[in-house]
C-alpha positions in Angstrom: 4.7 24.3 -21.3 6.1 26.5 -24.1 9.4 25.6 -25.7 12.4 27.0 -23.9 14.5 27.3 -27.1 14.6 26.2 -30.7 18.1 25.4 -31.9 19.6 24.7 -35.3 22.9 23.5 -36.7 26.0 25.4 -35.8 28.7 25.5 -38.5 31.6 26.8 -36.4 33.2 25.1 -33.4 31.9 21.6 -34.2 33.1 18.8 -32.1 35.1 16.3 -34.2 33.5 12.9 -34.8 34.1 10.3 -32.2 36.5 7.6 -33.2 34.9 4.3 -34.1 35.8 0.8 -35.2 35.7 -0.2 -38.8 32.4 -1.3 -40.2 31.6 -5.1 -40.5 31.7 -6.3 -44.0 28.4 -7.3 -45.7 27.7 -11.0 -46.1 28.0 -12.6 -49.5 24.9 -14.2 -51.0 24.3 -16.1 -54.2 22.2 -14.1 -56.6 19.1 -15.9 -57.8 17.7 -16.0 -61.4 15.0 -13.5 -62.3 11.5 -15.0 -62.4 9.1 -14.8 -65.2 7.0 -11.7 -64.7 4.0 -12.4 -66.9 0.3 -12.4 -66.1 -0.9 -16.0 -66.4 -3.9 -17.9 -65.0 -1.6 -19.4 -62.4 -0.5 -16.0 -61.2 -4.0 -14.7 -61.2 -5.2 -17.7 -59.1 -2.2 -17.4 -56.7 -2.8 -13.7 -56.0 -6.6 -13.5 -56.1 -6.9 -13.4 -52.3 -4.4 -10.6 -52.2 -6.3 -8.5 -54.8 -9.4 -8.9 -52.6 -7.6 -6.8 -50.0 -6.8 -3.9 -52.4 -9.6 -3.9 -55.0 -11.1 -0.8 -53.4 -7.9 1.2 -54.2 -6.2 -0.6 -57.1 -8.1 -0.6 -60.4 -8.5 -4.1 -62.1 -6.6 -2.8 -65.1 -3.4 -2.2 -63.0 -3.4 -5.5 -61.1 -2.0 -7.7 -64.0 1.1 -5.6 -63.9 1.6 -5.8 -60.2 0.5 -9.4 -59.5 3.6 -11.1 -61.1 5.9 -9.1 -58.9 3.7 -9.8 -55.8 3.9 -13.6 -56.4 7.6 -13.5 -57.2 8.4 -11.5 -54.0 6.3 -13.8 -51.8 8.0 -16.8 -53.3 11.4 -15.3 -52.8 10.7 -14.5 -49.1 10.4 -18.2 -48.5 13.6 -19.1 -50.4 15.6 -16.4 -48.7 14.1 -16.9 -45.2 13.1 -13.2 -45.3 10.4 -11.0 -43.9 9.3 -7.7 -45.1 8.6 -4.8 -42.7 6.5 -2.0 -44.4 5.7 1.4 -43.0 2.2 2.8 -43.1 3.2 5.2 -45.9 4.0 2.4 -48.4 1.7 2.0 -51.4 -1.2 -0.5 -51.1 0.4 -3.2 -53.2 3.4 -3.3 -50.9 1.5 -2.7 -47.6 -1.2 -5.2 -48.2 0.3 -7.8 -50.6 3.9 -8.5 -49.7 4.5 -7.1 -46.2 4.6 -9.5 -43.3 4.5 -6.7 -40.7 3.1 -3.2 -41.1 2.9 -0.2 -38.8 4.4 3.0 -37.7 8.1 3.4 -36.6 7.5 2.1 -33.1 5.5 -0.9 -34.3 8.2 -1.8 -36.8 10.9 -1.4 -34.3 9.1 -3.8 -31.9 8.5 -6.3 -34.7 12.1 -6.2 -35.7 13.0 -7.6 -32.3 10.7 -10.6 -32.7 11.4 -11.9 -36.2 13.0 -15.3 -36.6 13.9 -14.9 -40.3 17.5 -14.5 -41.3 16.8 -11.5 -43.6 14.8 -8.4 -43.0 13.7 -6.2 -45.9 12.8 -2.7 -44.7 10.2 -1.1 -46.9 10.5 2.4 -45.4 13.3 4.9 -45.3 17.0 4.6 -44.4 16.8 5.4 -40.7 14.1 2.6 -40.3 16.4 0.1 -41.9 19.2 1.3 -39.6 16.9 0.8 -36.6 16.2 -2.8 -37.7 19.9 -3.5 -38.0 20.7 -1.9 -34.6 18.1 -4.2 -33.0 19.2 -7.2 -35.1 23.0 -7.0 -35.4 23.3 -10.7 -36.5 20.7 -10.5 -39.2 21.0 -9.2 -42.8 18.9 -6.1 -43.2 18.2 -4.8 -46.7 16.6 -1.6 -48.0 15.4 -1.8 -51.6 16.8 1.8 -52.3 19.4 3.3 -50.0 18.5 6.8 -51.4 15.2 6.6 -49.5 16.2 9.2 -46.9 14.4 11.6 -44.5 14.6 15.4 -44.2 14.4 15.0 -40.4 17.3 12.5 -40.2 19.4 14.7 -42.4 18.8 17.8 -40.3 21.1 16.8 -37.4 24.4 15.0 -36.9 26.1 13.3 -34.0 28.4 16.3 -33.7 25.4 18.5 -33.2 24.3 16.3 -30.3 27.7 16.5 -28.7 27.5 20.3 -28.9 24.1 20.2 -27.2 25.7 18.2 -24.4 28.3 20.9 -23.9 25.7 23.7 -24.0 23.2 21.9 -21.6 25.2 19.6 -19.4 23.1 17.1 -17.5 19.9 17.7 -19.5 18.6 14.4 -20.9 18.3 14.2 -24.7 15.5 12.5 -26.6 15.9 11.7 -30.3 12.9 11.0 -32.5 13.6 7.7 -34.4 13.8 9.8 -37.6 17.5 10.1 -37.0 20.7 8.4 -38.1 22.4 5.7 -36.1 25.2 8.1 -35.2 22.7 10.5 -33.6 21.0 7.6 -31.8 24.4 6.7 -30.4 24.7 10.1 -28.8 21.3 10.5 -27.1 19.8 9.0 -23.9 16.6 7.5 -25.4 14.7 7.4 -28.7 11.0 8.0 -29.2 8.4 7.8 -31.9 5.3 10.0 -32.4 3.3 7.2 -30.6 5.3 7.4 -27.4 7.0 10.8 -27.5 5.1 12.2 -24.5 5.6 9.0 -22.4 9.3 9.1 -23.1 9.6 12.7 -22.1 7.6 12.1 -19.0 9.8 9.1 -18.1 13.0 11.2 -17.9 14.3 12.8 -14.7 14.4 16.5 -14.2 12.2 19.4 -15.4 14.0 20.0 -18.7 14.6 17.8 -21.8 16.2 18.3 -25.2 14.0 17.0 -28.0 15.3 16.5 -31.5 15.1 16.9 -34.4 11.4 17.7 -35.2 10.5 21.2 -34.0 6.7 20.6 -34.5 6.6 17.3 -32.6 8.6 19.0 -29.9 6.0 21.9 -29.8 3.2 19.3 -29.6 4.9 17.4 -26.7 5.6 20.7 -24.9 1.9 21.5 -25.1 1.1 18.2 -23.3 3.8 18.3 -20.5 4.9 20.5 -17.6 8.5 19.9 -18.5 10.6 22.5 -20.3 11.3 21.3 -23.9 14.4 22.5 -25.8 13.8 21.7 -29.5 15.9 21.3 -32.6 14.9 23.1 -35.7 14.1 20.2 -38.0 10.9 19.4 -39.9 9.3 16.7 -42.1 9.2 17.9 -45.6 5.8 16.2 -46.1 4.0 17.4 -42.9 5.3 21.0 -42.8 3.5 21.7 -46.1 0.1 21.4 -44.6 -1.6 24.6 -43.4 -4.5 25.5 -41.1 -6.0 27.5 -43.9 -6.1 24.4 -46.1 -8.0 22.5 -43.4 -10.5 25.3 -42.8 -11.3 25.1 -46.5 -12.3 21.4 -46.1 -14.5 22.3 -43.1 -16.2 25.1 -45.1 -16.9 22.6 -47.9 -18.3 20.0 -45.4 -18.8 21.0 -41.7 -19.3 17.4 -40.8 -15.9 16.2 -42.1 -13.5 14.8 -39.5 -9.9 15.9 -39.6 -7.1 13.9 -37.9 -3.5 15.1 -38.1 0.0 13.8 -37.4 1.9 15.7 -34.7 4.8 16.5 -37.1 2.4 19.1 -38.6 2.7 22.8 -37.7 0.7 24.1 -34.7 -2.0 25.8 -36.9 -2.8 22.5 -38.4 -2.9 20.7 -35.0 -5.3 23.5 -33.8 -7.8 22.7 -36.7 -7.7 18.9 -36.1 -10.3 16.8 -34.3 -7.7 14.3 -33.3 -3.9 14.3 -33.3 -1.8 11.2 -33.2 0.8 8.9 -34.7 0.1 7.0 -37.9 -0.9 4.0 -35.8 -3.1 6.1 -33.6 -4.7 7.7 -36.6 -5.5 4.4 -38.2 -7.0 3.1 -34.9 -9.1 6.3 -34.6 -10.7 5.7 -38.0 -11.3 2.0 -37.1 -12.9 3.0 -33.8 -14.9 6.0 -34.9 -15.8 4.9 -38.5 -16.4 8.4 -39.7 -18.4 9.0 -42.9 -15.8 11.4 -44.3 -12.3 12.0 -42.9 -9.2 14.0 -43.8 -6.0 12.2 -42.7 -3.4 15.0 -42.5 -0.3 12.9 -43.2 1.4 11.2 -46.2 -1.5 10.3 -48.5 -0.7 6.7 -49.2 -1.8 5.9 -45.7 -5.3 6.9 -46.7 -5.2 4.3 -49.5 -4.1 1.6 -47.1 -6.9 2.3 -44.6 -9.4 2.7 -47.4 -8.5 -0.9 -48.5 -9.6 -2.1 -45.1 -12.6 0.3 -44.7 -14.0 0.8 -48.2 -17.2 2.5 -46.8 -15.2 5.4 -45.3 -14.7 8.3 -47.7 -11.2 9.7 -47.5 -10.6 13.3 -48.5 -7.0 13.3 -49.6 -4.9 16.5 -49.2 -2.2 14.5 -51.0 1.4 15.2 -49.9 3.6 12.3 -51.0 6.9 11.4 -49.4 9.4 11.3 -52.3 11.7 9.0 -50.2 9.0 6.4 -49.3 8.0 6.3 -53.0 11.5 5.1 -54.0 10.4 1.7 -52.6 8.6 -0.2 -55.3 7.7 -3.8 -56.2 10.5 -4.1 -58.8 13.1 -2.7 -56.3 11.9 -5.2 -53.6 12.2 -8.0 -56.1 15.7 -6.9 -57.1 16.6 -6.6 -53.4 15.7 -10.2 -52.7 17.2 -11.5 -55.9 20.6 -9.9 -55.4 20.5 -9.3 -51.6 20.9 -5.5 -51.9 21.2 -2.9 -50.5 22.5 -4.2 -47.2 22.6 -2.0 -44.1 26.0 -2.0 -42.5 26.7 0.0 -39.3 29.9 0.6 -37.5 29.6 -1.9 -34.6 30.8 0.7 -32.0 28.1 3.2 -33.1 25.5 0.4 -33.3 26.2 -0.8 -29.8 25.7 2.7 -28.4 22.7 3.4 -30.5 21.1 0.1 -29.4 20.9 1.3 -25.8 18.8 4.3 -26.7 16.5 2.3 -29.1 16.0 -0.5 -26.6 15.1 2.0 -23.9 12.4 3.2 -26.2 11.1 -0.3 -27.2 11.1 -1.5 -23.6 9.4 1.6 -22.1 6.3 0.3 -20.2 3.6 2.8 -21.1 
């Protein structure tokens, strides 16, 4: 069904922020001494099995600079009783060599509920680290660079959601996980691109409010009979792709397969052979094993899949997420050495946000 409306921020008549309790103070940890970061025969031997995973995408000349960090980080994980969660958009040396769990936002949210470690290091963007903390209030959650933000999360506030409640009383509100904790605290349920349609279909009534990604909302609206009211947000990576760009790839090679993320504009989706979340895109390549494929999403993901499937040729329309690329091996090492930067959420906001996230994680579909 077409979108009923696309809404954006309203500067006047904002509802004042809801009162909340003071944030809980961060724990105090002892900093550890910096390790030696030199390429030695011992480092080479200790990391040889990891380089095997990435040799298709990381040149041999670069590995001696990465390997000392990889070994130091993996050693520190044991010492700190830490696990690393890495999103599909992380670079191959992070995704394949130091991460304990990898995946899209939904997979990482689910894994965050299962970890036994005391410390979670989120190699993604800030809202992902917040989601891990929401689901693990007693654990220490770190993000190696707190400036790793998200254009979608920054496009809407909790006050905006409260205004939507006033304008559309009784209409359920779905928030994409690419939102802040304060937004999650105001909505009924969260979703990811993997389960957005299932979440929308699970709600009562014939109308839903979907925020903040207008393109994902349009894609969901095309798949459901429900009326979808959308927020006018967009991912700064995916909105740069165009249908014209993809038609050029087809003209150059009519046999090329094109798979796209649903955060892309409708003209891009129309040109794609398959549309799905990052996890679904990866599984599609594994299942279909195309000779040549264009993955229309953040381009580091193509490197990570190429490492696993070196015989598949990836055509890379390379749009990088500047926020994801703030996470680097040196910053992960620094995060574990000094236990920074810790995610701290107001407990009143966290408790309300937890309900909407847990409803998403526990949805049986």
